[in-house]
Steps between C-alpha positions, in 0.01 A plus 500: 500500500799575720475721804708771331284508188183504712630803693594670174153438354336635816730803491405576139132432560484748789644767267231444236303825444195297400449401864489870591255567216281205607489628859405846376216355294378305803495830693304678225780696327476515119737690273416662168716259301469146375648256750728229362356147483560278794458747783595318811692238307870440484557700185832340399513714189468815705796405716727513197413864440649802665277611788532877482314730734164526337565302181589158367749528219736286306790741544729560792517787743745772407676755713604855432192601303306813574142494621306803390339567836610425853318499829302816545595605150879494525714418199743216560866514408679249282633339818151390599417136454216448263263287705213490254476332165792368295696662219257338258163392640237309305160444657265263317135429583203349321372841390802705405878495471703798618875538460690764698860580418718710728838643409770625736394829649124474454208285600192465287184357653661247735277195538407530861173426670315827492647626172266548209653421160397599149409235244536513123177697458607764752254380763608509866502154653610350829817293528324173427323629190164578661366854516563637852134557577354210301442280804351766723145443386503120501476462875333693782832525691678832554765623255798663674856612431817352658613638836731797431715531190832322463765687699776449241331509159200721578271229355156539657367171364166430336165415643400156624175363635435419867212263576564466874539840663546354849811305396629800306483729803629228734810430291553870436520538878743208512734651244487842670640336815834495318504856363654824627164654594453214747850517645486877560190450717554154650847546647420840656172363641695215658755739647260765626196301610612145579861425600815686391717206614316262266476761226872567461578127497234428238655773287842332531352171381317674215818678383703180484226293337422761235866570430581134446186455292574795269863395453395143425254628238778682316737204526246247369352732235175312425221677316139549608232253383428545130191684382309355329392264650536689831291813562699784657263617770787709639760680287711692752776240545466332162846612381687356795629145527282230647690237702445499796184694579604774743132563574478139618820550701370814670159339547668213684766692693278770651219291653722217622767729647219690673364174636847385613575832672162560666397156621598478867571873509131583460210306644300341220404143401752309290244377240383856430854628440597207279170510311531871420858451380394215270206694356723803432763285325254302289314815393817675381644191329182407313440863401824502297374212287158662463667825386695312231829620644651167606500132415419244767871420526591867566261512795597159645871582483436843653320340793763229559787748457347722768453210740872421461597865563277519809648181643847655477422863583232492772729337762759773431259793553589551868871533421448729199252724682723524805795594280301775324384647831811486717819474295689828494580490130171344394392805291815475288456125455131543412575758229794309351324161496178627343691714249728209410205268445343760274817537292517122460138474387555779245771295328265205439285667240461793263257771608157381598235588755604202712845654546355820639258306720793309652679825588174636641456197726860521624471874560183454704663227708811710561295805606293299748809330645673837548192645668480200734862562606429869564186419700695257716768763572238762590277263696205546264246224433648259757409133460286341775703306757477120539289549813229669289462204264276360366325816391119497524293575193320825580125491419424723203288793619370794297749737661795270431388448141481877441845547654649230277344651187622851591851371560506313171354787296728765650808281483446389139448863398839581653658208312344598167613860549850376585513289187375782276744759640798266494428402138484866398830578668702182452471425128616844368775511764636155414480577126701815556762323712569226243453718192181347361226714345190521718272629223374148430463370857385153402792450264741628766366247750618217276859597585642308795662818631155659528272206570691350790561817711156636413320189622721466806468861613127533433383169644769495767356829626145363481604189696681712759193717552277196551684408818645832620328818377136386495506337849672817627218704346246273670664552839484879463137493385397252773410235243745243640 
């Protein structure tokens, strides 16, 4: 075997969904469908099939079809890529055969993990031909539903069995470390309670890593691991593309940029910092395989891609941060660069949740960069001088802990209120300006003229308030 063919075989093997399914079984996750023979094997036959999100089919993915339900119940336009099922999907198992045919303009029972189909007798069955609840009583493990419904199709998934609750909760924590609910608390906590200097630089790294990851996903266009054999423990991102894993990228970029920026600036042992970074990264990366959202190759490439980005970007942080803070026309450059990157990413793909997420990330980064510039001009939140370094780690007392919790609670409430108010105001206003009906808000948000300014204005304002308004509020309430 030549070196090239060996690499190709390894590349294909790491994409095999049976490895994901085998790992899930080892961790005590069992779906309510019949797994294909050879779980954990190479599955050469399976590689010749189309790996759609949530189904293995013999057809090919089509574009321009309409999905009956979108994220949070929205109807998708004909411009939306159909990321689930094929135009004709045939699913065959040992117990039943179900054929689903979809014509242009409608979707009928797409074969996704979590979708119950109807057999010839009219009986509701799971995708693999097994009744959804038929396995619940065969094992003492807990039967649960996937984490959140799919954000694009509205598919909530069907039940699966968990035999190891500890691993389930552990990997649920790992996957949450890459979701919005984590970011909206982690970044503010870093800014308000730890080190604003480190916080704004970590945000810059996060913006670039996530932007490049999302764009690469849309350029590569690979589908999620097929189900069956994979169990979809999480459904929220199931409609988005898979390569590389942006969870793995974020789970690598955040801890290691934190370690790079804090070691030597703060007094703590090197092994502790490196060990925590490694644990964080491994937990997030492995959780994506456990959740059935990514192949091994997706996660490995996401990790290596992030390492490459960090090697290039971390040495440039001083120059970029200094430019944002001191250059006279930095605000104009910040707005134009982040807006231009958003316009570019919107041309890579038809409407999808990943497109809006990219604009949201860029808007947050722009808002924080603008606030940092304003703070520097006004002399707010000054960085410690070189003579004050390294910074000692303050012992955690009861009083300090209460102060940190109060800051975080009050500040996050302000951010949530900001987001809610800005959403209420921005979407109808933008719709009116560009002449789009705002009666169906979710449909309107699929228009680039609405989605891009809406995400930028809303999350740009939230990002600005993280660094400017909330710290200003703390100073007036003596919570600084």
